MIBA-824489 format. One line per field, with one value per atom (N, C-alpha, C): residue in one letter; residue number from 1; x, y, z; atom name. Coordinates in Angstrom, 3 decimals, always signed. Example, Ala and Ser with C-alpha at 12.3 -4.5 7.8 and 13.67 -1.06 7.14 Angstrom:
// MIBA-824489
res: c(a | a | a | s | s | s)
n: c(1 | 1 | 1 | 2 | 2 | 2)
east: c(+13.190 | +12.300 | +13.200 | +12.850 | +13.670 | +12.900)
north: c(-5.690 | -4.500 | -3.300 | -2.250 | -1.060 | +0.030)
up: c(+7.800 | +7.800 | +7.800 | +7.080 | +7.140 | +7.870)
atom: c(N | CA | C | N | CA | C)
END
This chain:
// MIBA-824489
res: c(x | x | x | x | x | x | x | x | x | x | x | x | x | x | x | x | x | x | x | x | x | x | x | x | x | x | x | x | x | x | x | x | x | x | x | x | x | x | x | x | x | x | x | x | x | x | x | x | x | x | x | x | x | x | x | x | x | x | x | x | x | x | x | x | x | x | x | x | x | x | x | x | x | x | x | x | x | x | x | x | x | x | x | x | x | x | x | x | x | x | x | x | x | x | x | x | x | x | x | x | x | x | x | x | x | x | x | x | x | x | x | x | x | x | x | x | x | x | x | x | x | x | x | x | x | x | x | x | x | x | x | x | x | x | x | x | x | x | x | x | x | x | x | x | x | x | x | x | x | x | x | x | x | x | x | x | x | x | x | x | x | x | x | x | x | x | x | x | x | x | x | x | x | x | x | x | x | x | x | x | x | x | x | x | x | x | x | x | x | x | x | x | x | x | x | x | x | x | x | x | x | x | x | x | x | x | x | x | x | x | x | x | x | x | x | x | x | x | x | x | x | x | x | x | x | x | x | x)
n: c(1 | 1 | 1 | 2 | 2 | 2 | 3 | 3 | 3 | 4 | 4 | 4 | 5 | 5 | 5 | 6 | 6 | 6 | 7 | 7 | 7 | 8 | 8 | 8 | 9 | 9 | 9 | 10 | 10 | 10 | 11 | 11 | 11 | 12 | 12 | 12 | 13 | 13 | 13 | 14 | 14 | 14 | 15 | 15 | 15 | 16 | 16 | 16 | 17 | 17 | 17 | 18 | 18 | 18 | 19 | 19 | 19 | 20 | 20 | 20 | 21 | 21 | 21 | 22 | 22 | 22 | 23 | 23 | 23 | 24 | 24 | 24 | 25 | 25 | 25 | 26 | 26 | 26 | 27 | 27 | 27 | 28 | 28 | 28 | 29 | 29 | 29 | 30 | 30 | 30 | 31 | 31 | 31 | 32 | 32 | 32 | 33 | 33 | 33 | 34 | 34 | 34 | 35 | 35 | 35 | 36 | 36 | 36 | 37 | 37 | 37 | 38 | 38 | 38 | 39 | 39 | 39 | 40 | 40 | 40 | 41 | 41 | 41 | 42 | 42 | 42 | 43 | 43 | 43 | 44 | 44 | 44 | 45 | 45 | 45 | 46 | 46 | 46 | 47 | 47 | 47 | 48 | 48 | 48 | 49 | 49 | 49 | 50 | 50 | 50 | 51 | 51 | 51 | 52 | 52 | 52 | 53 | 53 | 53 | 54 | 54 | 54 | 55 | 55 | 55 | 56 | 56 | 56 | 57 | 57 | 57 | 58 | 58 | 58 | 59 | 59 | 59 | 60 | 60 | 60 | 61 | 61 | 61 | 62 | 62 | 62 | 63 | 63 | 63 | 64 | 64 | 64 | 65 | 65 | 65 | 66 | 66 | 66 | 67 | 67 | 67 | 68 | 68 | 68 | 69 | 69 | 69 | 70 | 70 | 70 | 71 | 71 | 71 | 72 | 72 | 72 | 73 | 73 | 73 | 74 | 74 | 74 | 75 | 75 | 75 | 76 | 76 | 76)
east: c(+1.193 | -0.119 | +1.092 | +0.883 | +1.254 | +0.314 | +0.648 | +0.205 | -0.169 | -1.065 | -0.698 | -0.471 | +0.442 | +1.459 | +1.270 | +0.070 | -0.425 | -1.209 | -0.852 | -2.083 | -2.428 | -1.313 | -1.447 | -2.991 | -2.856 | -4.440 | -5.826 | -5.735 | -6.734 | -8.006 | -7.520 | -8.963 | -9.616 | -8.864 | -9.851 | -10.866 | -10.706 | -11.582 | -12.956 | -13.973 | -15.342 | -15.629 | -15.155 | -15.775 | -15.169 | -13.880 | -13.424 | -13.883 | -14.458 | -15.158 | -17.024 | -17.214 | -18.414 | -18.042 | -17.316 | -16.724 | -17.193 | -16.369 | -15.990 | -17.579 | -18.461 | -19.777 | -20.619 | -20.162 | -21.002 | -20.616 | -19.854 | -19.019 | -19.586 | -18.991 | -19.010 | -20.793 | -21.458 | -22.122 | -23.519 | -23.418 | -24.924 | -25.036 | -23.087 | -22.323 | -22.178 | -22.578 | -22.681 | -23.988 | -24.662 | -26.199 | -26.620 | -26.208 | -26.491 | -26.244 | -24.867 | -24.556 | -25.077 | -25.480 | -27.007 | -28.075 | -28.343 | -29.938 | -29.178 | -28.351 | -28.199 | -27.960 | -27.463 | -27.182 | -28.210 | -29.598 | -30.066 | -31.271 | -32.541 | -33.953 | -33.942 | -32.848 | -33.141 | -33.543 | -32.974 | -33.177 | -34.305 | -35.258 | -36.068 | -36.362 | -36.902 | -37.198 | -35.714 | -34.680 | -33.961 | -33.899 | -34.238 | -34.160 | -32.795 | -32.824 | -31.524 | -32.093 | -32.985 | -33.562 | -32.937 | -32.824 | -32.685 | -30.965 | -30.021 | -28.879 | -28.281 | -28.816 | -28.968 | -28.779 | -29.995 | -30.372 | -28.667 | -28.502 | -27.773 | -26.703 | -25.925 | -24.763 | -24.760 | -26.248 | -26.112 | -26.249 | -26.454 | -26.507 | -25.048 | -24.118 | -23.160 | -22.118 | -22.938 | -21.970 | -21.807 | -23.270 | -23.776 | -23.214 | -22.706 | -22.456 | -20.466 | -20.137 | -18.826 | -18.527 | -19.500 | -19.656 | -19.185 | -20.664 | -20.762 | -19.903 | -18.934 | -18.140 | -16.931 | -16.234 | -14.888 | -15.032 | -15.090 | -14.519 | -13.750 | -15.422 | -14.766 | -13.567 | -13.224 | -11.568 | -12.358 | -11.491 | -11.641 | -10.069 | -10.388 | -9.213 | -8.593 | -8.769 | -7.946 | -6.846 | -7.498 | -6.404 | -6.019 | -6.470 | -5.319 | -4.210 | -3.391 | -2.080 | -1.703 | -1.239 | -0.950 | +0.130 | +0.591 | +1.393 | +2.274 | +3.694 | +4.421 | +4.624 | +4.960 | +4.508 | +6.048 | +5.923 | +7.452 | +7.800)
north: c(-0.720 | -0.037 | +1.418 | +2.617 | +3.200 | +4.873 | +6.046 | +6.589 | +7.876 | +7.987 | +9.396 | +10.290 | +10.795 | +11.351 | +12.945 | +13.079 | +14.449 | +14.316 | +13.388 | +13.294 | +14.272 | +15.183 | +16.493 | +16.880 | +17.532 | +18.243 | +17.302 | +16.334 | +15.604 | +16.078 | +17.019 | +17.184 | +18.403 | +18.993 | +19.861 | +19.072 | +17.847 | +16.955 | +17.149 | +17.206 | +17.300 | +15.471 | +14.925 | +13.818 | +13.660 | +14.228 | +14.040 | +14.831 | +16.066 | +16.818 | +16.098 | +15.656 | +15.215 | +13.650 | +13.097 | +12.272 | +12.477 | +13.868 | +14.433 | +14.415 | +15.470 | +16.213 | +14.729 | +13.687 | +12.651 | +11.843 | +12.312 | +11.491 | +12.893 | +13.715 | +14.230 | +15.467 | +15.469 | +15.996 | +15.344 | +13.920 | +13.214 | +13.392 | +13.422 | +13.664 | +14.359 | +16.179 | +17.074 | +17.508 | +16.767 | +16.812 | +16.269 | +14.937 | +14.210 | +14.985 | +15.462 | +16.093 | +17.667 | +18.080 | +19.348 | +19.085 | +17.862 | +17.145 | +16.316 | +16.065 | +15.388 | +16.831 | +17.498 | +18.584 | +19.796 | +19.910 | +20.623 | +20.749 | +21.403 | +21.092 | +21.781 | +21.840 | +22.451 | +21.541 | +20.550 | +19.496 | +18.175 | +18.326 | +17.140 | +16.252 | +16.557 | +15.863 | +14.656 | +15.028 | +14.395 | +12.273 | +11.693 | +10.663 | +9.918 | +8.616 | +7.959 | +7.302 | +7.534 | +7.438 | +8.596 | +9.661 | +11.153 | +11.069 | +10.398 | +9.881 | +9.058 | +8.202 | +7.258 | +7.997 | +8.870 | +9.360 | +10.215 | +10.945 | +12.153 | +11.033 | +10.342 | +9.143 | +8.591 | +7.930 | +7.734 | +8.590 | +9.908 | +10.587 | +11.080 | +11.172 | +11.297 | +10.529 | +9.293 | +8.317 | +8.100 | +8.282 | +7.922 | +9.718 | +10.862 | +11.701 | +11.584 | +10.782 | +10.521 | +9.087 | +8.349 | +7.674 | +8.674 | +9.146 | +9.878 | +10.686 | +11.783 | +12.543 | +12.000 | +10.957 | +10.138 | +10.144 | +9.721 | +9.902 | +10.948 | +11.754 | +13.049 | +13.936 | +14.679 | +15.369 | +16.852 | +16.272 | +18.238 | +18.606 | +20.071 | +20.491 | +20.788 | +20.807 | +21.253 | +20.119 | +19.590 | +17.969 | +17.416 | +17.499 | +16.333 | +17.640 | +16.473 | +16.459 | +16.457 | +17.207 | +17.294 | +16.322 | +15.408 | +14.025 | +14.669 | +14.298 | +14.816 | +13.902 | +14.649 | +13.970 | +13.261 | +11.610 | +11.198 | +11.921)
up: c(-0.340 | +0.094 | -0.218 | -0.502 | -0.550 | -1.248 | -0.174 | +0.029 | -1.576 | -1.463 | -2.999 | -2.860 | -3.877 | -3.733 | -2.903 | -3.106 | -2.536 | -1.505 | -0.327 | +0.422 | +1.540 | +1.231 | +2.660 | +1.831 | +0.514 | +0.093 | +0.793 | +0.662 | +0.552 | +1.613 | +2.762 | +3.070 | +2.752 | +1.428 | +0.230 | -0.637 | -0.732 | -1.281 | -0.860 | -1.799 | -1.387 | -0.761 | -1.839 | -0.785 | +0.813 | +0.815 | +2.145 | +3.409 | +2.628 | +3.729 | +4.040 | +3.026 | +3.180 | +4.162 | +4.240 | +5.131 | +6.420 | +6.637 | +7.882 | +8.481 | +7.646 | +7.817 | +8.567 | +7.441 | +7.817 | +9.041 | +9.334 | +11.178 | +11.948 | +11.755 | +12.879 | +12.851 | +12.987 | +12.117 | +13.576 | +13.060 | +13.991 | +15.571 | +15.597 | +16.866 | +17.502 | +17.195 | +17.515 | +18.073 | +16.651 | +17.049 | +18.007 | +18.275 | +19.832 | +20.893 | +21.190 | +22.321 | +22.573 | +21.514 | +21.758 | +22.592 | +21.632 | +22.510 | +23.799 | +23.936 | +25.477 | +26.704 | +26.077 | +27.263 | +26.803 | +26.410 | +26.326 | +25.700 | +25.715 | +25.053 | +23.802 | +23.139 | +21.529 | +20.542 | +21.056 | +20.069 | +19.941 | +20.655 | +21.130 | +20.684 | +18.853 | +17.713 | +17.115 | +17.750 | +16.730 | +17.618 | +16.574 | +16.521 | +16.181 | +16.108 | +15.441 | +14.180 | +13.788 | +12.397 | +11.540 | +12.137 | +11.828 | +11.487 | +12.926 | +12.477 | +11.457 | +11.491 | +10.372 | +8.759 | +8.702 | +7.318 | +7.197 | +8.222 | +7.746 | +7.534 | +8.464 | +7.739 | +6.442 | +6.229 | +4.791 | +3.528 | +3.748 | +3.366 | +2.548 | +4.021 | +3.755 | +3.264 | +3.220 | +2.498 | +0.949 | +0.579 | -0.602 | -1.483 | -0.805 | -1.425 | -1.446 | -0.724 | -0.918 | -2.179 | -1.848 | -3.241 | -4.313 | -4.679 | -6.230 | -6.260 | -5.221 | -5.586 | -5.520 | -5.076 | -5.102 | -6.430 | -7.587 | -8.632 | -9.312 | -9.035 | -9.987 | -9.587 | -10.414 | -10.667 | -9.725 | -8.721 | -7.587 | -7.979 | -8.278 | -9.020 | -7.405 | -6.072 | -5.266 | -4.626 | -5.249 | -4.747 | -6.265 | -7.400 | -8.747 | -9.116 | -9.123 | -9.464 | -10.331 | -11.686 | -13.077 | -13.300 | -13.559 | -14.309 | -14.804 | -14.378 | -15.599 | -16.651 | -17.785 | -19.035 | -19.195 | -19.868 | -20.498 | -21.262)
atom: c(N | CA | C | N | CA | C | N | CA | C | N | CA | C | N | CA | C | N | CA | C | N | CA | C | N | CA | C | N | CA | C | N | CA | C | N | CA | C | N | CA | C | N | CA | C | N | CA | C | N | CA | C | N | CA | C | N | CA | C | N | CA | C | N | CA | C | N | CA | C | N | CA | C | N | CA | C | N | CA | C | N | CA | C | N | CA | C | N | CA | C | N | CA | C | N | CA | C | N | CA | C | N | CA | C | N | CA | C | N | CA | C | N | CA | C | N | CA | C | N | CA | C | N | CA | C | N | CA | C | N | CA | C | N | CA | C | N | CA | C | N | CA | C | N | CA | C | N | CA | C | N | CA | C | N | CA | C | N | CA | C | N | CA | C | N | CA | C | N | CA | C | N | CA | C | N | CA | C | N | CA | C | N | CA | C | N | CA | C | N | CA | C | N | CA | C | N | CA | C | N | CA | C | N | CA | C | N | CA | C | N | CA | C | N | CA | C | N | CA | C | N | CA | C | N | CA | C | N | CA | C | N | CA | C | N | CA | C | N | CA | C | N | CA | C | N | CA | C | N | CA | C | N | CA | C | N | CA | C | N | CA | C | N | CA | C)
END
């Protein structure tokens, strides 16, 4: 296994940002719901929906060329 050449720039990729949102957003909403009355409607189904939506977004955006992380290969 080998790292991609521009691994330090991967945080700029849409797919990585969607993955981070899918991981963090449900947990942050749960933290708010547990410690306040602001989100009484938060259900496990909603958290699952957020995670699945983010996963589908990652799957759809991963094959798209993302200029922020694209590296032009030198021509031989």
